[in-house]
C-alpha positions in Angstrom: -30.1 -19.3 14.4 -29.1 -22.9 14.6 -29.3 -25.6 11.9 -29.6 -29.2 12.8 -27.0 -31.3 10.9 -27.6 -34.6 12.6 -30.0 -35.9 15.3 -30.3 -39.3 16.9 -32.9 -40.1 19.7 -33.8 -43.5 20.9 -34.2 -45.7 24.0 -30.7 -47.0 23.5 -28.0 -47.7 20.9 -26.8 -51.3 20.5 -23.5 -52.4 19.1 -24.9 -53.8 15.9 -26.6 -50.4 15.1 -23.4 -48.4 15.8 -21.9 -48.6 12.2 -25.2 -47.5 10.6 -25.7 -44.5 12.9 -22.1 -43.5 12.5 -22.3 -43.7 8.7 -25.5 -41.6 8.8 -23.7 -39.0 10.8 -20.7 -39.0 8.3 -23.1 -38.6 5.4 -24.9 -35.7 6.9 -21.8 -33.8 8.0 -20.1 -34.4 4.6 -22.6 -32.0 3.0 -21.3 -29.2 5.2 -17.8 -29.2 3.7 -16.1 -28.4 7.0 -12.3 -27.9 7.1 -10.5 -31.2 7.6 -9.3 -30.3 11.1 -12.8 -29.4 12.1 -14.2 -32.6 10.6 -11.7 -34.7 12.5 -12.5 -33.0 15.8 -16.3 -33.4 15.4 -15.9 -37.1 14.3 -13.7 -37.9 17.2 -16.2 -36.4 19.6 -19.2 -38.1 18.1 -17.4 -41.5 18.0 -16.6 -41.1 21.7 -20.2 -40.1 22.5 -21.8 -43.0 20.6 -19.4 -45.5 22.1 -20.5 -44.3 25.6 -24.2 -44.6 24.6 -23.5 -48.2 23.4 -21.9 -49.0 26.7 -25.1 -48.2 28.5 -27.3 -50.3 26.2 -27.8 -52.9 28.9 -29.4 -50.5 31.4 -33.2 -50.9 31.9 -34.6 -49.0 28.9 -38.1 -48.4 30.2 -39.1 -44.7 30.2 -35.7 -43.5 29.2 -34.0 -42.1 26.1 -30.5 -41.2 24.8 -29.9 -38.3 22.5 -27.2 -36.9 20.2 -27.7 -33.6 18.3 -25.1 -31.8 16.1 -26.0 -28.2 15.2 -24.4 -25.5 13.1 -24.7 -22.0 14.4 -24.4 -18.5 13.0 -21.5 -17.9 15.5 -19.1 -20.1 13.4 -19.3 -23.0 15.8 -20.8 -26.5 15.8 -22.8 -27.3 18.9 -23.1 -30.9 20.1 -25.8 -31.9 22.6 -25.8 -35.3 24.1 -27.9 -37.2 26.7 -26.7 -40.4 28.2 -26.7 -42.2 31.6 -24.2 -42.2 34.4 -24.1 -44.2 37.6 -25.0 -42.1 40.6 -22.0 -43.4 42.6 -19.5 -41.9 40.2 -21.2 -38.5 39.6 -19.0 -36.8 42.2 -15.8 -38.3 40.8 -16.8 -37.3 37.3 -17.7 -33.8 38.3 -14.3 -33.3 40.0 -12.5 -34.5 36.9 -14.6 -32.4 34.5 -14.0 -29.2 36.6 -10.3 -29.9 36.6 -9.9 -30.4 32.9 -12.2 -27.5 32.0 -9.6 -25.2 33.6 -6.6 -26.7 31.8 -5.0 -25.4 28.6 -4.8 -27.7 25.5 -1.1 -28.2 26.1 -1.6 -29.1 29.8 -4.4 -31.5 28.8 -2.2 -33.2 26.2 0.3 -34.0 29.0 -2.4 -35.2 31.4 -4.0 -37.4 28.8 -0.6 -39.0 28.0 0.2 -39.6 31.6 -3.3 -41.1 32.3 -3.0 -43.3 29.2 0.4 -44.6 30.3 -0.9 -45.3 33.9 -4.0 -47.2 32.7 -2.8 -49.2 29.7 -3.6 -52.5 31.3 -6.8 -51.5 33.1 -10.4 -51.9 31.7 -12.5 -48.9 30.7 -11.5 -45.5 29.4 -10.0 -44.1 32.7 -11.5 -40.7 31.9 -9.4 -40.3 28.8 -12.5 -39.9 26.6 -13.6 -36.6 28.3 -10.1 -35.3 28.0 -10.1 -36.1 24.2 -13.3 -34.2 23.9 -12.2 -31.2 25.9 -9.1 -30.8 23.8 -11.3 -30.5 20.7 -13.9 -28.0 21.9 -13.5 -24.2 22.1 -15.3 -23.6 25.4 -15.5 -25.4 28.7 -17.8 -28.4 28.7 -21.3 -27.8 30.2 -22.6 -30.7 32.2 -26.0 -31.2 33.9 -27.4 -34.2 35.8 -31.1 -35.3 36.2 -32.0 -38.1 38.5 -33.5 -41.2 36.9 -33.7 -43.7 39.7 -31.6 -44.6 42.8 -28.8 -46.1 40.7 -28.5 -43.9 37.6 -29.0 -40.4 36.4 -29.2 -38.6 33.0 -26.1 -36.8 32.0 -26.4 -33.9 29.5 -23.3 -32.5 27.9 -23.2 -29.3 25.8 -20.1 -28.9 23.6 -18.9 -26.4 21.1 -16.3 -26.8 18.3 -14.9 -23.8 16.5 -15.9 -24.0 12.9 -13.1 -21.7 11.8 -9.8 -22.7 13.4 -7.1 -20.3 14.4 -5.6 -18.3 11.5 -2.4 -19.5 9.9 0.8 -17.9 10.9 2.5 -15.9 8.2 5.6 -13.8 8.7 7.3 -12.2 5.6 11.0 -12.5 5.3 13.2 -9.4 5.9 17.0 -8.8 5.7 17.3 -10.3 9.2 14.3 -12.6 9.7 13.0 -15.7 8.0 9.9 -16.4 6.0 7.5 -18.3 8.3 4.4 -20.0 6.9 2.5 -22.3 9.3 -0.7 -23.5 7.6 -3.2 -25.5 9.6 -5.5 -26.7 6.9 -2.7 -27.7 4.5 -0.6 -29.2 7.4 2.5 -27.3 6.0 5.1 -25.6 8.2 8.0 -23.7 6.7 10.9 -21.6 8.1 13.2 -20.3 5.3 15.6 -17.5 4.5 18.0 -16.0 7.0 17.7 -15.6 10.8 19.6 -13.1 12.9 16.8 -10.9 14.4 17.7 -7.9 16.6 15.7 -9.6 19.4 15.5 -13.3 18.6 13.8 -14.3 21.9 10.9 -11.9 21.2 10.7 -12.9 17.5 10.5 -16.6 18.2 8.3 -16.3 21.3 5.5 -15.1 19.0 5.9 -18.3 17.0 6.0 -20.5 20.1 2.8 -18.8 21.4 1.0 -19.6 18.1 2.1 -23.3 18.4 0.8 -23.4 22.0 -2.5 -21.9 21.0 -3.0 -24.3 18.1 -1.5 -27.4 19.7 -4.9 -29.3 19.6 -5.1 -28.8 15.9 -1.5 -29.8 15.3 -2.0 -33.0 17.4 -4.9 -34.0 15.1 -2.9 -33.7 11.9 -2.2 -36.9 10.0 0.8 -35.9 7.9 2.2 -32.5 8.8 5.4 -31.5 7.1 8.0 -29.1 8.5 10.4 -27.5 6.0 13.6 -25.9 7.3 15.5 -24.0 4.5 17.8 -21.5 6.1 20.7 -19.9 4.2 22.4 -18.8 7.4 21.5 -18.0 11.0 23.3 -17.0 14.2 23.7 -19.0 17.4 20.7 -17.4 19.3 18.5 -18.2 16.3 19.8 -21.8 16.3 18.7 -22.1 19.9 15.3 -20.6 19.3 14.7 -22.6 16.1 15.5 -25.8 18.0 13.0 -24.8 20.7 10.4 -24.0 18.1 10.8 -27.4 16.4 10.6 -29.0 19.8 7.3 -27.3 20.5 5.9 -28.5 17.2 7.1 -32.1 17.8 5.6 -32.0 21.3 2.2 -31.7 19.8 2.6 -34.4 17.1 6.1 -36.0 17.1 5.2 -39.2 15.3 3.1 -37.5 12.7 5.6 -34.9 11.5 8.0 -35.2 8.6 10.9 -32.8 9.0 12.8 -31.8 5.9 16.2 -30.0 6.5 17.5 -28.2 3.3 21.2 -27.3 3.1 23.6 -26.1 0.5 25.4 -29.1 -1.0 28.8 -27.4 -0.5 28.1 -26.5 3.1 28.8 -29.6 5.2 28.6 -27.6 8.5 25.0 -26.7 7.8 24.2 -30.4 7.2 26.0 -31.3 10.5 23.9 -28.6 12.4 20.8 -30.3 11.1 22.1 -33.7 12.2 22.9 -32.3 15.7 19.4 -30.8 16.0 17.8 -34.1 14.9 19.8 -36.0 17.6 18.9 -33.4 20.3 15.2 -33.6 19.5 15.2 -37.4 19.0 13.5 -37.1 15.6 14.7 -38.3 12.3 15.1 -35.6 9.7 15.2 -35.9 5.9 18.3 -34.1 4.7 18.0 -32.5 1.2 21.0 -31.0 -0.5 20.5 -27.9 -2.6 22.7 -27.4 -5.7 
């Protein structure tokens, strides 16, 4: 069963009406109390969709309509259906791009989006970045259908799904040889604390790296994530793997992260190791001495 959260249907959407329609959407979705990360994804997608609808406001509006529907399902997803227009001459190009990005992982899409942005900073238009932004935030490949309107343009219908419940947090209890690991998506808190000299460090930390990879789209959306490193002691293999783990987190959201490195006030070497890691990763750490 599906519940309509928001619906907009009209001949077109002009720039002056954009704020009112957007505010109406925000008011309706606010009542659903979605998790912050889900809210951010849905709002980003809807903003991009409405912006594209506005960009087609100058097309002959006779016998045509644009549409945006946001629906909540029993399958713990939010479905977004949209109808807009596309120029017939770029349908083939758009289809190739969509098929390509539908096959990419979130991490691969992040790299492609960054490269595309850097190449097209000085060119007009979105350069296909909008559809990449959307794909990174949905849980299934984007479904796209075209319907001819006239010789110049066609309808383009997109079906999108956003996971209502994001991936579970990562929690690993500390042992005599392994650290406490708490990675919390909703609270934007990441912690590695205790000691680290696992029997198989590569295998232990590969599980953490996989979790980061699987949740990179959520991490990239975070506004103020905080990483706490509070290790009493660790061996060299752990140091390498911890550095790689932090590198993976920063790859998803380097500018957003605050990294706090805790060390014993009497242990200058532990402080220096944190400084070295900071320099290697090109990220400023906050160093906090424990008494």
